[in-house]
N, CA and C of each residue as an Amber inpcrd file, in Angstrom:
protein
   696
 -30.6570000  -6.6040000   6.7670000 -29.3270000  -6.6770000   7.3730000
 -28.8130000  -5.2710000   7.6640000 -28.2990000  -5.0660000   8.8570000
 -27.7850000  -3.7550000   9.2400000 -26.4320000  -3.5160000   8.5860000
 -26.2760000  -2.3580000   7.9710000 -25.0240000  -2.0050000   7.3040000
 -24.2050000  -1.1100000   8.2300000 -22.9450000  -1.4970000   8.4370000
 -22.0720000  -0.7260000   9.3200000 -21.6790000   0.5910000   8.6690000
 -21.6930000   1.6560000   9.4670000 -21.2500000   2.9620000   8.9850000
 -19.8190000   3.2570000   9.4160000 -19.1940000   2.3080000  10.1090000
 -17.8140000   2.4840000  10.5450000 -16.8790000   2.4260000   9.3410000
 -15.8370000   3.2770000   9.3200000 -14.8800000   3.2000000   8.2160000
 -14.0860000   1.8920000   8.2660000 -13.5560000   1.5010000   7.1250000
 -12.7110000   0.3040000   7.0770000 -11.4520000   0.5100000   7.9100000
 -10.8640000   1.7100000   7.7800000  -9.6190000   2.0430000   8.4800000
  -9.8350000   3.3080000   9.2930000  -9.4150000   3.2890000  10.5500000
  -9.5050000   4.4750000  11.3900000  -8.2490000   4.5910000  12.2370000
  -7.6080000   5.7410000  12.1740000  -6.3680000   6.0150000  12.9110000
  -6.6230000   7.1690000  13.8690000  -6.1400000   7.0260000  15.1100000
  -6.2750000   8.1160000  16.0750000  -5.0000000   8.2620000  16.8970000
  -4.5360000   9.5060000  16.9800000  -3.3820000   9.8760000  17.8190000
  -2.1790000   8.9670000  17.5780000  -1.9180000   8.6880000  16.3150000
  -0.8380000   7.7690000  15.9430000   0.5130000   8.4830000  16.0000000
   1.4810000   7.8510000  16.6550000   2.8120000   8.4340000  16.7930000
   3.8900000   7.3720000  16.5550000   4.9670000   7.8060000  15.8740000
   6.1190000   6.9360000  15.6730000   7.3750000   7.7870000  15.5970000
   8.3800000   7.3900000  16.3900000   9.6670000   8.0900000  16.4060000
  10.7900000   7.1120000  16.1090000  11.9060000   7.6500000  15.6470000
  13.1140000   6.8710000  15.4220000  14.2850000   7.5940000  16.0740000
  15.3480000   6.8500000  16.3460000  16.5380000   7.4430000  16.9530000
  17.4400000   7.9730000  15.8480000  17.7630000   9.2620000  15.9100000
  18.6420000   9.9010000  14.9400000  20.1010000   9.5090000  15.2060000
  20.9980000   9.7300000  14.2400000  22.4130000   9.3810000  14.4340000
  23.0500000  10.0110000  15.6690000  22.5480000  11.1840000  16.0970000
  23.1220000  11.8320000  17.2810000  22.5070000  11.3160000  18.5830000
  21.6200000  10.3240000  18.4680000  21.0270000   9.7220000  19.6590000
  19.6960000  10.3310000  20.0630000  19.3470000  11.4430000  19.4620000
  18.0690000  12.0770000  19.7990000  16.9170000  11.3410000  19.1230000
  15.7680000  11.3360000  19.7870000  14.5830000  10.7170000  19.1920000
  13.8910000  11.7390000  18.2930000  13.6150000  11.3270000  17.0850000
  12.9870000  12.2030000  16.1030000  11.6180000  11.6500000  15.7470000
  10.5800000  12.4440000  15.9990000   9.2400000  12.0030000  15.6810000
   8.9900000  12.1430000  14.1820000   8.5740000  11.0460000  13.5710000
   8.3500000  11.0120000  12.1310000   6.8700000  11.1170000  11.8090000
   6.0460000  10.4580000  12.6090000   4.6020000  10.4520000  12.3740000
   3.8750000  10.8940000  13.6300000   2.9750000  11.8450000  13.4670000
   2.0590000  12.2610000  14.5230000   0.7410000  12.6510000  13.8470000
  -0.1260000  11.6660000  13.6940000  -1.3810000  11.8510000  12.9710000
  -2.5320000  11.7680000  13.9580000  -3.1990000  12.8920000  14.2460000
  -4.3130000  12.8690000  15.2080000  -5.4820000  12.0100000  14.7510000
  -5.8180000  12.0680000  13.4590000  -6.9880000  11.3170000  13.0040000
  -6.9320000  11.1180000  11.4980000  -7.3240000   9.9310000  11.0760000
  -7.4240000   9.6140000   9.6510000  -8.3700000   8.4310000   9.5110000
  -9.1890000   8.4490000   8.4570000 -10.0900000   7.3160000   8.2260000
 -10.2580000   7.1010000   6.7290000 -10.6390000   5.8820000   6.3910000
 -10.8450000   5.5030000   4.9900000 -12.0050000   4.5240000   4.9350000
 -12.9570000   4.8100000   4.0680000 -14.1320000   3.9460000   3.9320000
 -13.8120000   2.7320000   3.0790000 -14.5690000   1.6730000   3.2650000
 -14.4170000   0.4750000   2.4440000 -14.6430000   0.8310000   0.9770000
 -13.7390000   0.3820000   0.1170000 -13.8660000   0.6380000  -1.3130000
 -13.4430000   2.0170000  -1.7710000 -13.0820000   2.9050000  -0.8450000
 -12.6920000   4.2720000  -1.2130000 -11.2930000   4.2830000  -1.8170000
 -11.0210000   5.3440000  -2.5870000  -9.6870000   5.5410000  -3.1580000
  -9.1860000   6.9190000  -2.7300000  -8.1190000   6.9240000  -1.9630000
  -7.6050000   8.1460000  -1.3440000  -6.1240000   8.3100000  -1.6680000
  -5.7340000   9.5230000  -2.0500000  -4.3230000   9.8320000  -2.2770000
  -3.8270000  10.7560000  -1.1820000  -2.5880000  10.5280000  -0.7470000
  -1.9240000  11.4050000   0.2110000  -0.7270000  12.0410000  -0.4810000
  -0.6890000  13.3760000  -0.4670000   0.3820000  14.1170000  -1.1180000
   1.4500000  14.4850000  -0.0970000   2.7060000  14.3830000  -0.4990000
   3.7740000  14.7770000   0.4100000   5.1330000  14.5410000  -0.1980000
   6.0800000  15.3880000   0.1680000   7.4360000  15.2540000  -0.3410000
   8.1630000  14.1010000   0.3440000   9.2960000  13.7060000  -0.2250000
  10.1360000  12.6770000   0.3860000  10.5660000  13.1310000   1.7750000
  10.5390000  12.2090000   2.7350000  10.9340000  12.5300000   4.0910000
   9.8280000  13.0620000   4.9640000   8.5980000  13.1250000   4.4310000
   7.4860000  13.6750000   5.2160000   6.8090000  12.6290000   6.0970000
   7.2470000  11.3720000   6.0000000   6.6950000  10.3300000   6.8680000
   5.6360000   9.4750000   6.2170000   5.4170000   9.6480000   4.9050000
   4.3440000   8.9130000   4.2200000   4.5690000   7.4020000   4.2680000
   5.7900000   6.9750000   3.9540000   6.0790000   5.5390000   3.9420000
   5.9530000   4.9460000   5.3420000   6.4270000   5.6660000   6.3420000
   6.2900000   5.2020000   7.7250000   4.8250000   5.0410000   8.0880000
   4.0030000   5.9890000   7.6550000   2.5610000   5.9240000   7.9220000
   1.9660000   4.6560000   7.3120000   2.2990000   4.3700000   6.0520000
   1.7980000   3.1580000   5.4150000   2.2940000   1.9030000   6.1300000
   3.5510000   1.9140000   6.5370000   4.1170000   0.7450000   7.2210000
   3.4730000   0.5140000   8.5870000   3.0340000   1.5780000   9.2240000
   2.2920000   1.4290000  10.4840000   0.9270000   0.8000000  10.2240000
   0.2440000   1.2690000   9.1940000  -1.0580000   0.7030000   8.8450000
  -0.9230000  -0.7710000   8.4760000   0.1470000  -1.1030000   7.7590000
   0.3570000  -2.4780000   7.3130000   0.8200000  -3.4010000   8.4370000
   1.2110000  -2.8290000   9.5650000   1.7040000  -3.6560000  10.6540000
   3.1620000  -4.0390000  10.4980000   3.8560000  -3.4480000   9.5290000
   5.2910000  -3.6820000   9.3810000   6.0230000  -3.0170000  10.5420000
   5.5190000  -1.8640000  10.9710000   6.0270000  -1.1650000  12.1510000
   4.9430000  -1.1160000  13.2200000   5.3540000  -1.0720000  14.4610000
   4.4160000  -0.9320000  15.5720000   4.4800000   0.5060000  16.0740000
   3.3460000   1.1550000  16.2880000   3.3600000   2.5520000  16.7340000
   3.8490000   2.7040000  18.1670000   4.3950000   3.8900000  18.4560000
   4.7760000   4.2090000  19.8380000   3.5330000   4.5230000  20.6640000
   2.5440000   5.1020000  20.0140000   1.3000000   5.4700000  20.6940000
   0.1970000   5.5840000  19.6590000  -1.0460000   5.5720000  20.1430000
  -2.1920000   5.7210000  19.2590000  -2.7970000   4.3950000  18.8670000
  -3.8840000   4.4710000  18.1290000  -4.6260000   3.2660000  17.7410000
  -4.8580000   3.2230000  16.2360000  -4.8420000   2.0050000  15.7130000
  -5.1950000   1.7420000  14.3220000  -6.2740000   0.6650000  14.3460000
  -7.4560000   1.0350000  13.8790000  -8.5640000   0.0820000  13.7780000
  -8.7440000  -0.2890000  12.3240000  -8.8750000  -1.5850000  12.0620000
  -9.1210000  -2.0480000  10.7000000 -10.2590000  -3.0530000  10.7260000
 -11.3380000  -2.7100000  10.0500000 -12.4980000  -3.5890000   9.9510000
 -12.9340000  -4.0880000  11.3320000 -12.9250000  -3.1770000  12.3090000
 -13.3940000  -3.4870000  13.6530000 -12.3660000  -4.0640000  14.5990000
 -11.1450000  -4.3110000  14.1340000 -10.0960000  -4.8770000  14.9950000
  -9.0230000  -3.8280000  15.2640000  -8.5660000  -3.7450000  16.5250000
  -7.5140000  -2.8000000  16.8740000  -6.1630000  -3.4530000  16.5820000
  -5.6830000  -3.2670000  15.3510000  -4.4770000  -3.9610000  14.9340000
  -3.2160000  -3.3770000  15.5540000  -3.2990000  -2.1610000  16.0880000
  -2.1360000  -1.5550000  16.7270000  -1.7300000  -2.2890000  17.9990000
  -2.6220000  -3.1210000  18.5290000  -2.3140000  -3.8910000  19.7260000
  -1.9170000  -5.3340000  19.4080000  -1.8750000  -5.6760000  18.1330000
  -1.5250000  -7.0410000  17.7540000  -0.0510000  -7.3370000  18.0270000
   0.2470000  -8.5900000  18.2790000   1.6360000  -9.0420000  18.3530000
   2.2190000  -9.0580000  16.9440000   3.5290000  -9.2310000  16.8390000
   4.1580000  -9.2670000  15.5160000   3.5790000 -10.4010000  14.6660000
   3.3750000 -11.5590000  15.2760000   2.8120000 -12.6920000  14.5540000
   1.3870000 -12.3980000  14.0810000   0.6020000 -11.7580000  14.9350000
  -0.7650000 -11.3980000  14.5540000  -0.7620000 -10.3630000  13.4280000
   0.1740000  -9.4180000  13.4830000   0.2610000  -8.4070000  12.4260000
   0.6400000  -9.0420000  11.0930000   1.5610000 -10.0120000  11.1260000
   1.9450000 -10.7110000   9.8980000   0.7480000 -11.4290000   9.2910000
  -0.0250000 -12.0970000  10.1310000  -1.1880000 -12.8340000   9.6440000
  -2.2530000 -11.8690000   9.1190000  -2.4620000 -10.7830000   9.8530000
  -3.4180000  -9.7570000   9.4270000  -3.0310000  -9.2090000   8.0580000
  -1.7540000  -8.8810000   7.8840000  -1.2910000  -8.3030000   6.6240000
  -1.5010000  -9.2830000   5.4670000  -1.1980000 -10.5470000   5.6990000
  -1.3420000 -11.5530000   4.6420000  -2.7920000 -11.7400000   4.2210000
  -3.7080000 -11.6000000   5.1710000  -5.1140000 -11.8930000   4.8980000
  -5.9330000 -10.6850000   4.4660000  -5.4240000  -9.4680000   4.7010000
  -6.2620000  -8.2900000   4.4880000  -5.6700000  -7.2040000   3.5990000
  -4.3550000  -7.1850000   3.4470000  -3.7020000  -6.0690000   2.7650000
  -2.9320000  -6.5110000   1.5340000  -2.9190000  -5.6230000   0.5430000
  -1.9970000  -5.7290000  -0.5690000  -1.0960000  -4.5100000  -0.5310000
   0.1890000  -4.6820000  -0.8650000   1.1440000  -3.5710000  -0.7690000
   1.9040000  -3.4820000  -2.0880000   1.8410000  -2.3100000  -2.7160000
   2.5820000  -2.0660000  -3.9510000   3.7300000  -1.1080000  -3.6190000
   4.9480000  -1.6130000  -3.7620000   6.1350000  -0.8350000  -3.4160000
   6.6740000  -0.1190000  -4.6460000   7.3350000   1.0070000  -4.4100000
   7.9320000   1.7600000  -5.5110000   8.9660000   0.9230000  -6.2520000
   9.7300000   0.1220000  -5.5050000  10.7860000  -0.6880000  -6.1070000
  10.2980000  -2.0790000  -6.4920000   8.9950000  -2.3170000  -6.3920000
   8.3190000  -3.5500000  -6.8080000   8.5970000  -4.7250000  -5.8710000
   9.8660000  -4.9060000  -5.4290000  10.2200000  -5.9930000  -4.4970000
   9.8530000  -7.3700000  -5.0450000  10.0920000  -7.5820000  -6.3270000
   9.8520000  -8.8960000  -6.9110000  11.0380000  -9.8150000  -6.6280000
  10.7650000 -11.1040000  -6.5380000  11.8230000 -12.0950000  -6.3360000
  12.4110000 -12.4430000  -7.6970000  13.6980000 -12.1200000  -7.8860000
  14.3000000 -12.1840000  -9.2090000  14.4400000 -13.6090000  -9.7430000
  14.5290000 -14.5830000  -8.8680000  14.7070000 -15.9580000  -9.3110000
  13.4250000 -16.6670000  -9.6560000  12.2920000 -15.9710000  -9.5680000
  10.9930000 -16.5850000  -9.7990000  10.2840000 -15.9040000 -10.9680000
   9.4170000 -16.6450000 -11.6160000   8.6820000 -16.1110000 -12.7550000
   7.5830000 -15.1660000 -12.2990000   6.9960000 -14.5080000 -13.2690000
   5.8500000 -13.6330000 -13.0120000   4.7700000 -14.3750000 -12.2340000
   4.3550000 -15.5280000 -12.7360000   3.3060000 -16.3030000 -12.0810000
   3.7380000 -16.7600000 -10.6970000   4.9810000 -17.1930000 -10.5540000
   5.4740000 -17.6730000  -9.2620000   5.5160000 -16.5580000  -8.2310000
   5.8390000 -15.3260000  -8.6460000   5.8230000 -14.1940000  -7.7180000
   4.4260000 -13.9770000  -7.1640000   3.4190000 -14.1110000  -8.0240000
   2.0400000 -13.9310000  -7.5670000   1.6210000 -15.0790000  -6.6600000
   1.9700000 -16.3100000  -7.0350000   1.6260000 -17.4760000  -6.2190000
   2.2950000 -17.4240000  -4.8540000   3.5470000 -16.9590000  -4.8000000
   4.2430000 -16.8520000  -3.5190000   3.5640000 -15.8270000  -2.6230000
   3.0620000 -14.7510000  -3.2280000   2.3040000 -13.7810000  -2.4490000
   1.0770000 -14.4030000  -1.8230000   0.4520000 -15.3240000  -2.5300000
  -0.7290000 -16.0140000  -2.0100000  -0.3860000 -16.9590000  -0.8630000
   0.8150000 -17.4920000  -0.8730000   1.1650000 -18.5320000   0.0990000
   1.1900000 -18.0270000   1.5280000   1.2920000 -16.7110000   1.7100000
   1.3010000 -16.1380000   3.0580000  -0.1130000 -15.9030000   3.5950000
  -1.1110000 -16.0450000   2.7320000  -2.4920000 -15.8440000   3.1380000
  -3.2730000 -17.1380000   3.1190000  -4.4380000 -17.1340000   2.4670000
  -5.2910000 -18.3290000   2.4620000  -4.6760000 -19.5200000   1.7370000
  -3.6910000 -19.2580000   0.8600000  -3.0650000 -20.3470000   0.1180000
  -3.0650000 -20.0720000  -1.3740000  -2.1670000 -20.7530000  -2.0930000
  -2.0030000 -20.5240000  -3.5210000  -3.2080000 -21.0220000  -4.3060000
  -3.6410000 -20.2150000  -5.2550000  -4.7470000 -20.5580000  -6.1480000
  -4.2480000 -20.2530000  -7.5560000  -3.7590000 -21.2770000  -8.2310000
  -3.1030000 -21.0720000  -9.5180000  -4.0390000 -20.4680000 -10.5620000
  -5.2810000 -20.9320000 -10.5840000  -6.2300000 -20.4150000 -11.5690000
  -6.4750000 -18.9250000 -11.3690000  -6.6910000 -18.5240000 -10.1130000
  -6.9180000 -17.1060000  -9.8320000  -5.6640000 -16.2910000 -10.1410000
  -4.4820000 -16.8390000  -9.8130000  -3.2190000 -16.1400000 -10.0870000
  -3.0460000 -15.9290000 -11.5890000  -3.3440000 -16.9460000 -12.3680000
  -3.2360000 -16.8130000 -13.8200000  -4.2430000 -15.7910000 -14.3500000
  -5.4470000 -15.8120000 -13.8000000  -6.4580000 -14.8380000 -14.2200000
  -6.0300000 -13.4110000 -13.9000000  -5.4290000 -13.2160000 -12.7250000
  -4.9330000 -11.8900000 -12.3590000  -3.8660000 -11.4240000 -13.3450000
  -2.9410000 -12.3060000 -13.6640000  -1.8810000 -11.9510000 -14.6040000
  -2.4660000 -11.6120000 -15.9690000  -3.4700000 -12.3670000 -16.3800000
  -4.1540000 -12.0640000 -17.6450000  -4.7780000 -10.6840000 -17.5970000
  -5.4380000 -10.3650000 -16.5010000  -6.1750000  -9.1100000 -16.3800000
  -5.2500000  -7.9070000 -16.3510000  -4.0120000  -8.0830000 -15.8960000
  -3.0690000  -6.9560000 -15.8920000  -2.1910000  -6.9690000 -17.1420000
  -2.5570000  -7.7960000 -18.1230000  -1.8640000  -7.7690000 -19.4000000
  -0.6020000  -8.5930000 -19.4770000  -0.4880000  -9.6170000 -18.6380000
   0.7270000 -10.4260000 -18.6140000   0.4520000 -11.8920000 -18.9510000
  -0.6350000 -12.1440000 -19.6470000  -0.9780000 -13.5200000 -19.9780000
   0.0790000 -14.2250000 -20.7930000   0.8320000 -13.4620000 -21.5950000
   1.8920000 -14.0630000 -22.4100000   3.2680000 -13.9330000 -21.7610000
   3.2770000 -13.5430000 -20.4700000   4.5540000 -13.3820000 -19.7550000
   4.5800000 -14.1880000 -18.4490000   3.7080000 -15.1690000 -18.3270000
   3.5850000 -15.9100000 -17.0700000   4.8980000 -16.5290000 -16.6090000
   5.7070000 -16.9800000 -17.5630000   6.9080000 -17.7190000 -17.2030000
   8.1840000 -16.9040000 -17.4260000   8.0220000 -15.6040000 -17.5450000
   9.1660000 -14.6990000 -17.6360000   9.6030000 -14.2750000 -16.2370000
  10.9080000 -14.1740000 -16.0210000  11.4400000 -13.6560000 -14.7660000
  11.5020000 -12.1280000 -14.8410000  11.5790000 -11.4460000 -13.6790000
  11.5900000  -9.9830000 -13.6920000  12.6250000  -9.3680000 -14.6280000
  13.8120000  -9.9820000 -14.7220000  14.8590000  -9.4350000 -15.5890000
  14.4890000  -9.5020000 -17.0660000  13.4920000 -10.3120000 -17.3940000
  13.0410000 -10.4470000 -18.7760000  11.8370000  -9.5620000 -19.0780000
  11.4340000  -8.7530000 -18.0990000  10.2730000  -7.8810000 -18.2420000
  10.7080000  -6.4250000 -18.2580000   9.9290000  -5.6000000 -18.9240000
  10.1680000  -4.1610000 -18.8670000   9.7890000  -3.6440000 -17.4860000
  10.1730000  -2.4040000 -17.1980000   9.8330000  -1.8020000 -15.9060000
   8.3190000  -1.7410000 -15.7260000   7.6050000  -1.3600000 -16.7840000
   6.1540000  -1.3000000 -16.7030000   5.5280000  -2.6590000 -16.4630000
   6.0890000  -3.7040000 -17.0820000   5.5770000  -5.0510000 -16.8800000
   5.8540000  -5.5420000 -15.4580000   7.0100000  -5.1880000 -14.9120000
   7.3050000  -5.5460000 -13.5210000   6.3050000  -4.8970000 -12.5740000
   5.9250000  -3.6570000 -12.8710000   4.9150000  -2.9810000 -12.0670000
   3.5980000  -3.7530000 -12.1080000   3.2620000  -4.2910000 -13.2710000
   2.0280000  -5.0580000 -13.4040000   2.0740000  -6.3390000 -12.5720000
   3.2300000  -6.9640000 -12.5010000   3.3820000  -8.1280000 -11.6250000
   3.1420000  -7.7200000 -10.1710000   3.6920000  -6.5760000  -9.7850000
   3.5270000  -6.0910000  -8.4120000   2.0540000  -5.8170000  -8.1010000
   1.3250000  -5.2990000  -9.0710000  -0.1090000  -5.0410000  -8.8750000
  -0.8560000  -6.3640000  -8.7180000  -0.5680000  -7.3280000  -9.5880000
  -1.2300000  -8.6310000  -9.5000000  -0.9280000  -9.2950000  -8.1590000
   0.3110000  -9.2230000  -7.7190000   0.6830000  -9.8280000  -6.4370000
  -0.0560000  -9.1490000  -5.2820000  -0.1980000  -7.8260000  -5.3420000
  -0.8800000  -7.1050000  -4.2660000  -2.3490000  -7.4940000  -4.1630000
  -2.9420000  -7.9350000  -5.2800000  -4.3580000  -8.2990000  -5.2940000
  -4.5760000  -9.8030000  -5.1240000  -3.4920000 -10.5540000  -5.0000000
  -3.5730000 -12.0120000  -5.0410000  -4.4290000 -12.6060000  -3.9330000
  -4.4080000 -12.0120000  -2.7510000  -5.1720000 -12.5490000  -1.6170000
  -6.5030000 -11.8400000  -1.4170000  -6.9840000 -11.2080000  -2.4870000
  -8.2780000 -10.5090000  -2.4460000  -8.3510000  -9.5710000  -1.2310000
  -7.4160000  -8.6200000  -1.1240000  -7.3460000  -7.7690000   0.0630000
  -8.5110000  -6.7970000   0.1600000  -8.7660000  -6.3510000   1.3720000
  -9.7680000  -5.3030000   1.5830000  -9.1630000  -3.9140000   1.3700000
  -7.8380000  -3.8330000   1.4910000  -7.1500000  -2.5520000   1.3380000
  -5.8380000  -2.7730000   0.6020000  -5.5750000  -1.9260000  -0.3870000
  -4.2950000  -1.9150000  -1.0900000  -3.5700000  -0.6320000  -0.7350000
  -2.3350000  -0.7600000  -0.2860000  -1.4690000   0.3730000   0.0060000
  -0.4750000   0.5110000  -1.1430000  -0.2850000   1.7250000  -1.6300000
   0.6280000   1.9570000  -2.7580000   1.5790000   3.0930000  -2.4040000
   2.8630000   2.7710000  -2.3210000   3.8880000   3.7340000  -1.9040000
   4.6620000   4.2180000  -3.1240000   4.3330000   5.4160000  -3.6060000
   4.9740000   5.9840000  -4.7950000   5.0480000   4.9280000  -5.9090000
   3.9230000   4.3150000  -6.2540000   3.9700000   3.1600000  -7.1520000
   4.3840000   3.4780000  -8.5780000   4.3810000   4.7560000  -8.9490000
   4.7750000   5.1080000 -10.3160000   6.1260000   5.8150000 -10.3480000
   6.8300000   5.8270000  -9.2190000   8.0610000   6.5980000  -9.1090000
   9.1690000   6.1500000 -10.0390000   9.1750000   4.8790000 -10.4430000
  10.2280000   4.3620000 -11.3200000   9.7860000   4.2340000 -12.7670000
   8.6420000   4.8390000 -13.0960000   8.0970000   4.7070000 -14.4510000
   8.1350000   6.0350000 -15.1960000   8.2320000   5.9530000 -16.5130000
   8.1220000   7.1730000 -17.3080000   6.6560000   7.6120000 -17.3340000
   6.3970000   8.7750000 -17.9240000   5.0540000   9.3560000 -17.8640000
   3.9970000   8.4370000 -18.4790000   4.2960000   7.8670000 -19.6270000
   3.3260000   7.0060000 -20.2930000   3.0050000   5.7890000 -19.4370000
   4.0360000   5.1070000 -18.9440000   3.8160000   3.9220000 -18.1180000
   3.2210000   4.2870000 -16.7670000   3.5450000   5.4820000 -16.2820000
   2.9930000   5.9360000 -15.0110000   1.4830000   6.0630000 -15.0890000
   0.9890000   6.7010000 -16.1510000  -0.4610000   6.8570000 -16.3210000
  -1.1450000   5.5030000 -16.4790000  -0.5110000   4.6150000 -17.2480000
  -1.0930000   3.2810000 -17.4600000  -1.1220000   2.4870000 -16.1650000
  -0.0380000   2.5680000 -15.3930000   0.0420000   1.8080000 -14.1340000
  -0.9860000   2.3050000 -13.1310000  -1.1480000   3.6200000 -13.0390000
  -2.1050000   4.1690000 -12.0880000  -3.5370000   3.7720000 -12.4740000
  -3.8420000   3.8510000 -13.7540000  -5.1740000   3.4390000 -14.2100000
  -5.4110000   1.9670000 -13.8990000  -4.3820000   1.1530000 -14.0830000
  -4.4880000  -0.2760000 -13.7960000  -4.7330000  -0.5250000 -12.3180000
  -3.9670000   0.1510000 -11.4530000  -4.1200000  -0.0240000 -10.0050000
  -5.5320000   0.3360000  -9.5700000  -6.0200000   1.4750000 -10.0370000
  -7.3410000   1.9360000  -9.6100000  -8.4450000   1.0120000 -10.1300000
  -8.3290000   0.6060000 -11.3950000  -9.3410000  -0.2820000 -11.9710000
  -9.3330000  -1.6400000 -11.2670000  -8.1360000  -2.1760000 -11.0070000
  -8.0240000  -3.4830000 -10.3590000  -8.6020000  -3.4500000  -8.9490000
  -8.3790000  -2.3570000  -8.2350000  -8.9480000  -2.2270000  -6.8880000
 -10.4730000  -2.1740000  -6.9530000 -11.0020000  -1.4120000  -7.9070000
 -12.4660000  -1.3300000  -8.0490000 -13.0570000  -2.6890000  -8.3850000
 -12.4200000  -3.4010000  -9.3070000 -12.9350000  -4.7050000  -9.7250000
 -12.9450000  -5.7040000  -8.5730000 -11.9650000  -5.5740000  -7.6710000
 -11.8360000  -6.5250000  -6.5740000 -12.4520000  -6.0240000  -5.2740000
 -13.0880000  -4.8350000  -5.3080000 -13.7440000  -4.3010000  -4.1240000
 -12.7900000  -3.8620000  -3.0370000 -11.5490000  -3.5700000  -3.4090000
 -10.5410000  -3.1680000  -2.4270000 -10.4560000  -1.6500000  -2.3280000
 -10.2960000  -1.1550000  -1.1160000  -9.9890000   0.2660000  -0.9250000
  -8.5400000   0.5000000  -1.3390000  -8.2170000   1.7360000  -1.6900000
  -6.8670000   2.0870000  -2.1250000  -6.3930000   3.3180000  -1.3640000
  -5.2070000   3.2070000  -0.7670000  -4.5450000   4.3500000  -0.1410000
  -3.1830000   4.4950000  -0.7990000  -3.0170000   5.5650000  -1.5630000
  -1.7970000   5.7920000  -2.3380000  -1.0970000   7.0470000  -1.8640000
   0.2260000   6.9950000  -1.7500000   0.9940000   8.1800000  -1.3970000
   1.9290000   8.5250000  -2.5560000   2.0670000   9.8160000  -2.8170000
   2.8910000  10.2570000  -3.9310000   3.2550000  11.7330000  -3.7600000
   4.3450000  12.1220000  -4.4220000   4.6790000  13.5490000  -4.4840000
   4.4670000  14.0830000  -5.8940000   3.9950000  13.2210000  -6.8030000
   3.8310000  13.5610000  -8.2150000   2.4830000  14.2350000  -8.4420000
   2.5170000  15.4910000  -8.8650000   1.2860000  16.2670000  -9.0420000
   0.3770000  15.6430000 -10.1020000   0.9580000  15.0570000 -11.1510000
   0.1380000  14.4390000 -12.1980000  -0.6100000  13.2210000 -11.6600000
   0.0720000  12.4280000 -10.8410000  -0.5730000  11.2680000 -10.2180000
  -1.6850000  11.7220000  -9.2950000  -1.3810000  12.6690000  -8.4470000
  -2.3560000  13.1450000  -7.4580000  -3.5710000  13.7800000  -8.1240000
  -3.3430000  14.4210000  -9.2700000  -4.4270000  15.0980000  -9.9660000
  -5.4750000  14.1580000 -10.5300000  -5.1870000  12.8650000 -10.5800000
  -6.1400000  11.9000000 -11.1150000  -7.0740000  11.3380000 -10.0430000
  -6.8720000  11.7760000  -8.7900000  -7.7310000  11.3150000  -7.6970000
  -8.7600000  12.3760000  -7.3520000  -9.9790000  11.9220000  -7.1070000
 -11.0350000  12.8360000  -6.6960000 -10.8320000  13.2800000  -5.2490000
 -10.1740000  12.4410000  -4.4540000  -9.9470000  12.7370000  -3.0390000
  -8.4520000  12.6930000  -2.7410000  -7.8970000  13.8600000  -2.3970000
  -6.4710000  13.9690000  -2.0950000  -6.2890000  14.7940000  -0.8310000
  -5.4230000  14.3260000   0.0770000  -5.0930000  15.0720000   1.2790000
  -3.6080000  15.3820000   1.3090000  -3.2610000  16.5270000   1.8650000
  -1.8640000  16.9060000   2.0570000  -1.3660000  16.2250000   3.3250000
  -0.4400000  15.2900000   3.1780000   0.0010000  14.5310000   4.3390000
   0.7380000  15.4150000   5.3470000   1.3850000  16.4590000   4.8820000
   2.0880000  17.3390000   5.8130000   1.1040000  18.0450000   6.7430000
  -0.1000000  18.3560000   6.2550000  -1.1210000  18.9410000   7.1160000
  -1.7110000  17.8890000   8.0490000  -1.7960000  16.6770000   7.5640000
  -2.3230000  15.5790000   8.3640000  -1.3460000  15.1640000   9.4530000
  -0.0590000  15.2260000   9.1220000   1.0020000  14.7530000   9.9970000
   1.6450000  15.9170000  10.7470000   1.3520000  16.0440000  12.0210000
   1.8690000  17.1640000  12.8090000   3.3890000  17.1490000  12.9080000
   3.9910000  15.9560000  12.8680000   5.4490000  15.8790000  12.9590000
   6.0960000  16.5300000  11.7540000   5.5560000  16.2910000  10.5530000
   6.0780000  16.9000000   9.3480000   5.8130000  18.4000000   9.3380000
   4.6400000  18.8010000   9.8160000   4.3050000  20.2250000   9.8610000
   5.2450000  20.9810000  10.7930000   5.5570000  20.3620000  11.9300000
   6.4750000  21.0030000  12.8850000   7.8740000  21.1140000  12.3090000
   8.3100000  20.0790000  11.5840000   9.6430000  20.0890000  10.9650000
   9.7350000  21.1960000   9.9260000   8.6450000  21.4320000   9.1980000
   8.6610000  22.4290000   8.1380000   8.7510000  23.8480000   8.6750000
   8.3660000  24.0530000   9.8990000   8.3570000  25.4050000  10.4780000
   9.6100000  25.7040000  11.2830000  10.5140000  24.7170000  11.4270000
  11.7430000  24.9490000  12.2050000  12.8830000  25.3450000  11.3150000
């Protein structure tokens, strides 16, 4: 069987601008090229406001680029309609947000099951196994308000892996955790991605977090819009 040498994710000439309060268009992302191999774990370093979150949201299809292409597993997702992007995201991506974005009225297990409902469908056994693997086997029926911050992060990790994604995006995933929980959460994210064969793209400004990755890129160097802003 022929093995593809194409990266899982490939970005070229990606651009995204927003309208500033004074009416001027401000370019936030201008990335000439970026790629990520299947199963790879990559960290992007950058300060707040450098466009990291926008970059992840473009990859996830939450935002549509003004220009450029995003290829994922052989498909040009930058040309997808909003409905196609939603379906693509549900079937291929897991997203770990800094603020976790858990549904407060639902239990730990229900948050994971709801994440599954947007993709192939809910699988209670797999959801329970995921919760067990992230250390929440005795918290399945607890709501987020009944969990510690670190435990809520674990729910977010389990939910991100619920649809067996090919790529997990993590946006400052340890930003709301203390140092001890931050190290534990990062180790959990990386181990869970390896176990599930998912690639990981994480963005952070935390030097301790970034120092645990073998592969780290400076997003400001990658992103011409941020580089130009820094020199003005």
